[in-house]
C-alpha positions, 0 to 999 in steps of 0.5 A: 396285766404285766406286759412282756417287756415289763416281765423281761425287765423283771426277769433280768433284774432278778437274774442280776440280783442273783449274780450280785449275790443279793438272793439272801436279802430277797429270801430274808424279806420274802421267805415267809411266803411258801412257793407251790410249783405246778407241773404236769407231764414229765416226758423226755420227748414230747408226745403229740398228746401234750406237745405245744401245750406248755405242760411238759417238763423234761426229766433233765430240766426237772432234775436241775430244778430239784437240785436248786430246791435242795440247795436253797429251799425246804421242800414240804408236802401240801399237807404242811399248809394245814400247819402253822407256822409253815417253814421259811423258804418252803417249796411244795411240788405238785403235778396235775392230770395224772400222767404216766410220765410223772410215775416214770420220769419224775417220781424216781428223781424225787425219790433220789432227793427224798422229796414229797409231792402231790399228784392230782388225778382226773379219775375217769382217765386213770387206767387209761379208760378214757382220755382228757379232752385236751390231750385227745384233741391235741393228738387228733390235730397234730396227727393230721394237721392239715385235714384235722385243722381244716375240720376244726377251724370250720367247726369253730368258724375260724380261719384255717390258719390256726395251729393245734395249741391255738385251736385247743385254746379256743375250745377251752375258751368256748368250752361246752361239753356237748360242743367238745364231744361233737368236735372230737367225734367229727375229727375221729371220723376223719382219722385212720386210727380207731379211738379204741386202739389209741386208748388201748396203746397210749399208756398216757395216764397212771394206773390205780396200781401205780397210784398205790405205789406212789402213796406207799412212797409218801406221795399225796393223791388228790382229785382234779375232777372226773373229766377235766372240764372248764368248771366255769362252764359246768352247770351246778347240777354237774358238780356232784359227778365232776367233783364229789364223785371224783373225790369219792373215787380216789378215796375208794382206791386209796383210802384218803383224798383230802386235796383238790386242784381246779382244772386250768385254775378256773373256778367261779364263786359257786364252784368254789363254794361247792369245793370248799364244802367238800371236806377237803384239807387243801385246795389248789388254785393257779396264780396269786401268792401265799403271803398269807397262806390259806389252805383252801386257796393255795396259789401255785406257779409254774417253773420253766427256767433251769439255771439258778439265776433264772429259777431264782428270778422266776420264783422270787421276783417275776412270780410275786410281782405278777401276783401283786399286779393281778391283786391290785387290778382285781381290787380296782375292778371290785371298787370300780364296779359299784361306781359303774353301776351308780354312774350307769343309773345316774346317766340313764336317759330320763323318760320323755313325757308325751306332749299334752 
């Protein structure tokens, strides 16, 4: 993986190119590779549901990024990945999870610019009927950081020194549906706020009525599974309820669902095979590049910068460099794997004969 120092050096190099007015040269070389930006929430002030998780873009920051896109890129819909050729210097805008703040904070700004966007829905939480476990766990940990942190740390067998984002990251890494439910249940037992009360007043996610308004305004709506699990840890038998049922639910409410995004960007060969056989036009992953666009593996990247030089650097220098490094490492690992197996076989100790 690219080191922090190397990433900082690349970022500085990209900003220097911008200030030296060499951006057109970079665009002339890399303009054929469309960028797909991954957003989540759009809250002016982070709520405890998303605070510390690096998933929020304030409306002020989002507005600056849209101005940059309007000046230097062509904003397209995800549906245009089905067409050939894709316009040069293209950018598509996507949001995961279906937060209400996207409807309130991002949609009006996009409408002002006339830009399309795609929203990926966790269908079990639309209408705030339930809550994505990440948001629920983060809220519980941040509401009572000392007591809830101790309970969660003890449950996970960890030192009682980790903050909420670190604990959420551990749970994601160890993800098991039963384990997550047991932990959240234990934390609710220590909370003075009933869970039903939180669901009734959080207004965290969009409603189906709001998704219909977005669709009428030109948005695409896709599936992001039913409950937002780590699909690497989901049994094959659960994929129907997580993926097929979620796609069907979006189609039932909106008439169409032809795009899907993997939660956390996580998948396995079996999961990918299942998703790619689900009658979808486009599928979103996280990381990588779209040098040779594949509608069933569209690479997405986040954007955190808000100044033109830094945005250019993130999109055109740092992001592509990290994607190339990851691709090289993945290739080397694939090539090394048969060699490792061969060497392991060659180096296995010979059987020792019993003395005659």
